C-alpha positions in Angstrom: 24.2 -84.9 34.4 26.4 -82.0 33.4 23.8 -80.7 31.0 21.1 -80.9 33.8 23.5 -79.3 36.3 23.9 -76.3 33.9 20.2 -76.1 33.2 20.7 -77.0 29.6 17.2 -77.5 28.1 17.5 -77.2 24.4 20.2 -76.4 21.9 20.5 -73.0 20.2 20.2 -72.8 16.4 24.0 -72.9 15.9 24.2 -75.9 18.3 21.5 -77.7 16.3 23.6 -77.4 13.2 27.0 -77.7 14.8 26.6 -80.7 17.1 25.9 -83.3 14.4 28.7 -82.0 12.1 31.3 -81.8 14.9 30.3 -85.2 16.3 30.6 -86.8 12.8 34.3 -85.8 12.7 33.9 -83.3 9.9 35.9 -80.1 9.6 33.6 -77.1 9.9 33.3 -73.3 9.8 30.7 -71.7 12.0 29.7 -68.1 11.4 27.7 -66.8 14.3 27.6 -63.7 16.5 28.6 -63.6 20.2 25.9 -65.0 22.4 24.8 -67.6 20.0 26.0 -70.6 22.0 29.0 -71.3 19.8 31.3 -72.2 22.7 29.2 -75.2 23.7 28.7 -76.0 20.0 32.4 -77.0 19.9 33.1 -78.0 23.5 30.5 -80.7 23.9 31.7 -82.5 20.8 35.3 -82.0 22.0 34.4 -83.8 25.3 32.9 -86.7 23.3 35.9 -86.8 21.0 38.3 -86.9 24.0 36.4 -89.7 25.7 37.0 -91.8 22.6 40.8 -91.3 22.7 43.4 -93.2 24.7 44.1 -91.8 28.1 46.9 -89.2 28.4 50.3 -90.5 29.5 53.1 -88.6 31.2 54.6 -86.0 28.8 51.5 -85.9 26.5 50.2 -82.6 25.4 46.5 -81.7 25.1 44.0 -83.6 22.9 41.8 -80.6 22.3 43.4 -77.1 21.6 41.2 -74.0 21.5 42.9 -70.8 20.3 41.3 -67.6 21.3 42.2 -63.9 20.7 42.0 -62.6 24.3 42.6 -63.6 27.9 39.0 -62.8 28.8 37.6 -65.1 26.1 40.0 -67.9 26.9 39.0 -67.7 30.6 35.3 -67.8 29.7 35.8 -70.9 27.4 37.7 -72.6 30.2 34.8 -72.0 32.6 32.5 -73.7 30.2 35.0 -76.6 29.7 35.2 -77.0 33.5 31.4 -77.0 33.9 30.7 -79.6 31.3 33.9 -81.6 31.4 33.9 -82.4 35.1 31.5 -85.4 34.7 34.1 -87.0 32.4 36.9 -86.0 34.8 38.5 -84.0 32.1 41.2 -81.5 33.0 41.6 -78.2 31.3 43.9 -75.2 31.6 44.0 -71.6 30.3 47.2 -70.3 28.8 47.5 -66.6 28.3 50.0 -63.7 28.7 49.9 -61.2 31.5 49.8 -63.8 34.2 52.6 -65.8 35.9 53.9 -68.7 33.8 54.5 -71.1 36.7 50.9 -72.3 37.4 50.2 -72.6 33.7 53.4 -74.7 33.2 52.5 -76.9 36.2 49.0 -77.6 34.7 50.6 -78.6 31.4 53.2 -80.8 33.0 50.5 -82.6 35.0 48.6 -83.2 31.8 45.4 -81.7 30.5 43.0 -83.0 27.9 41.8 -79.5 27.0 44.0 -76.4 26.5 42.5 -73.0 25.8 45.2 -70.6 24.8 46.1 -67.2 23.3 48.6 -67.7 20.5 51.5 -65.7 21.9 51.8 -67.5 25.2 51.3 -70.9 23.7 54.1 -70.3 21.2 56.4 -69.4 24.2 55.6 -72.7 25.9 56.0 -74.8 22.7 59.4 -73.2 22.0 60.5 -73.7 25.6 59.4 -77.4 25.5 56.8 -77.0 28.2 54.2 -78.7 26.2 53.7 -80.3 22.7 50.9 -80.9 20.3 51.6 -84.5 19.3 48.3 -85.7 20.8 46.2 -82.9 19.5 43.4 -84.3 17.3 40.7 -81.6 17.9 41.6 -78.0 17.0 39.3 -75.0 17.5 40.0 -71.5 16.2 37.5 -69.3 18.1 36.8 -65.7 16.9 39.2 -66.3 14.0 38.4 -62.9 12.5 39.4 -61.2 15.7 42.7 -63.1 15.9 43.5 -62.0 12.4 42.6 -58.4 13.2 45.0 -58.5 16.2 47.9 -59.8 14.0 48.0 -63.3 15.2 48.1 -65.0 11.8 51.9 -65.9 11.9 51.6 -67.4 15.4 48.4 -69.4 14.4 50.2 -70.8 11.3 53.3 -71.7 13.4 51.0 -73.5 15.9 48.9 -75.4 13.3 52.1 -76.6 11.6 52.9 -78.5 14.7 49.6 -80.4 14.8 49.1 -83.7 13.0 47.3 -83.4 9.6 44.6 -86.0 10.5 43.2 -83.7 13.1 39.6 -82.4 13.2 39.5 -78.6 12.8 36.6 -76.2 13.7 36.8 -72.5 12.9 34.4 -70.0 14.4 34.1 -66.4 13.4 31.6 -63.5 13.6 32.3 -62.4 10.1 33.5 -64.1 6.8 36.0 -61.8 5.1 38.5 -63.1 2.5 41.3 -63.3 5.1 39.3 -65.7 7.2 38.2 -67.7 4.1 41.9 -68.1 3.1 42.7 -69.4 6.6 39.8 -71.9 6.3 41.1 -73.1 2.9 44.6 -73.6 4.3 43.7 -75.3 7.5 40.5 -77.3 6.9 39.8 -80.2 4.7 36.4 -80.7 2.9 34.8 -78.5 5.4 31.1 -77.7 5.9 30.1 -74.1 6.6 27.1 -73.2 8.8 25.8 -69.7 9.2 23.4 -68.2 11.7 22.5 -64.6 11.0 24.3 -62.3 8.6 27.8 -63.0 7.3 28.6 -59.3 7.9 29.1 -58.3 11.5 25.8 -56.6 12.6 24.0 -55.6 15.7 22.3 -58.3 17.8 18.6 -58.0 17.0 17.7 -59.4 20.4 18.9 -56.1 21.9 17.0 -52.8 21.7 19.4 -50.3 20.1 19.0 -46.6 20.8 21.3 -44.1 19.1 21.4 -40.6 20.7 23.3 -38.1 18.5 24.7 -35.3 20.5 27.5 -32.7 20.7 30.8 -33.8 22.4 30.1 -31.2 25.1 26.7 -32.8 25.9 27.9 -36.4 26.3 28.9 -36.4 29.9 25.7 -34.7 31.0 23.5 -37.1 28.9 25.5 -40.1 30.3 24.8 -39.1 33.9 21.1 -38.5 33.2 20.9 -42.0 31.6 22.8 -43.6 34.6 20.4 -42.0 37.0 17.5 -43.7 35.2 19.3 -47.0 35.0 20.5 -47.1 38.6 16.9 -46.5 39.8 16.0 -49.9 38.2 16.2 -53.2 40.1 18.4 -54.7 37.3 21.0 -52.0 36.8 24.3 -53.6 35.7 25.7 -51.3 33.0 28.8 -51.5 30.7 30.0 -48.2 29.2 32.4 -48.7 26.2 34.8 -45.9 25.5 37.4 -45.5 22.8 40.7 -45.0 24.7 42.3 -46.1 27.9 42.8 -42.5 29.0 39.1 -41.8 28.6 38.3 -45.0 30.4 40.4 -44.0 33.4 39.2 -40.3 33.4 35.5 -41.3 33.2 35.9 -43.9 36.0 37.7 -41.3 38.3 35.0 -38.7 37.6 32.1 -41.1 38.2 33.6 -42.5 41.4 34.3 -39.0 42.7 30.6 -38.3 42.2 29.6 -41.4 44.1 28.9 -43.8 41.3 30.0 -47.5 41.9 32.1 -47.6 38.7 35.2 -49.7 37.9 37.2 -49.9 34.6 39.0 -52.5 32.5 41.4 -52.0 29.6 44.6 -53.4 28.1 47.0 -51.7 30.6 45.4 -53.4 33.6 47.2 -56.4 35.1 45.4 -59.8 34.7 44.7 -60.1 38.5 43.2 -56.6 38.4 41.0 -57.4 35.4 39.8 -60.6 37.0 39.0 -58.8 40.3 37.1 -56.0 38.4 35.1 -58.5 36.4 34.2 -60.5 39.5 33.1 -57.3 41.3 30.9 -56.5 38.3 29.4 -60.0 37.9 28.6 -60.1 41.6 26.9 -56.7 41.5 29.2 -55.0 44.0 30.3 -52.6 41.2 27.4 -52.5 38.8 29.0 -50.0 36.4 31.8 -51.3 34.2 33.7 -48.9 32.0 35.7 -50.6 29.3 37.7 -50.3 26.1 37.2 -52.9 23.4 39.3 -55.4 25.3 36.0 -56.5 26.9 33.8 -55.9 23.8 33.2 -59.5 22.7 31.8 -62.3 24.8 31.8 -60.9 28.3 30.0 -63.6 30.3 
């Protein structure tokens, strides 16, 4: 029923390979770019896995733990977990920094089968005794390469050390550098690797890429010209990526001053502000989103 409710008709290539492996209980590494359907490739088997475990009792921690590099990705994964887990009456929560701890702690104390977390906040809760990983038998490392890039390796190792060795572990990554390979060797047992696309991070070939080489002084004028063309279209949602937070704020101010419906998101924004901006963008009320790389992977 959940699959029909979400208009799921057929699996993507990564799901075709990932579902049977994950459902068989094997450890696996999946190399796939954003937009490949990898989230469902590990969440549907997680739901099946949980349904075969004893019910949670008071004081139990989660059965499935998903570690993700950013708040935004963690929230997106939880949305998918909610959409597909509701038929099994599974509870999930999202644990990340930059938001009040109280509601997150209450979720954990009530008991959740699925916990999606960024490493830093989860370490805080584990050390404070707010949750535990004694029941965790299904571990997912999502965007492992990005977590390593962001310096989370010590926290990841500290978390995994607290999980029972007979767990099932799934690691997902867009690239396969030696650091990620080492992590797989340390955490996974007799794993199977599946690849969709190139092992090196490359452009998504489903998207038309146009590169316009120009002088720095020409960029703003060219951007406005391009925006005038885009905003004349019926489908006009646009994300503009910039390098720095300052450039993000400056460009947003300038565009709003000139009457463009633009909003911005970057690492200095509070979590409620980020959520509000993303909702305004998704709903189409603010069809122009200016962002630093905090939003660069997996914006749903």
